[in-house]
C-alpha positions, 0 to 999 in steps of 0.5 A: 499500499502506497502512503505518504512520507518523507523521502530520505533519498532525495531529501533537500531540507526535510524530504517533504517535497520529494515525498509528495512528488513520489507519492503523486508520481511527478517531478521533484521541482514541481512540488517545491515550485508550488510549495515555495512560489505558492506561499506554502511554507507554513504547511511544508514546516507543519508536514515536516513536523508529522509525516514519518520518513520512509523506510530507507536507511538515509544515513548511507 
């Protein structure tokens, strides 16, 4: 089952945008542009605090 998580592989700051991009199968840059030019920084912070990390080990 597909679930919305933060991406540990493509994370730039908190992995929120890349996690959303993986979930909806769209490019990462599109989600980043929507978030930061659309004035949704507050939503980014909330999702960064609440979304779990994906199952991959991001320390490697």
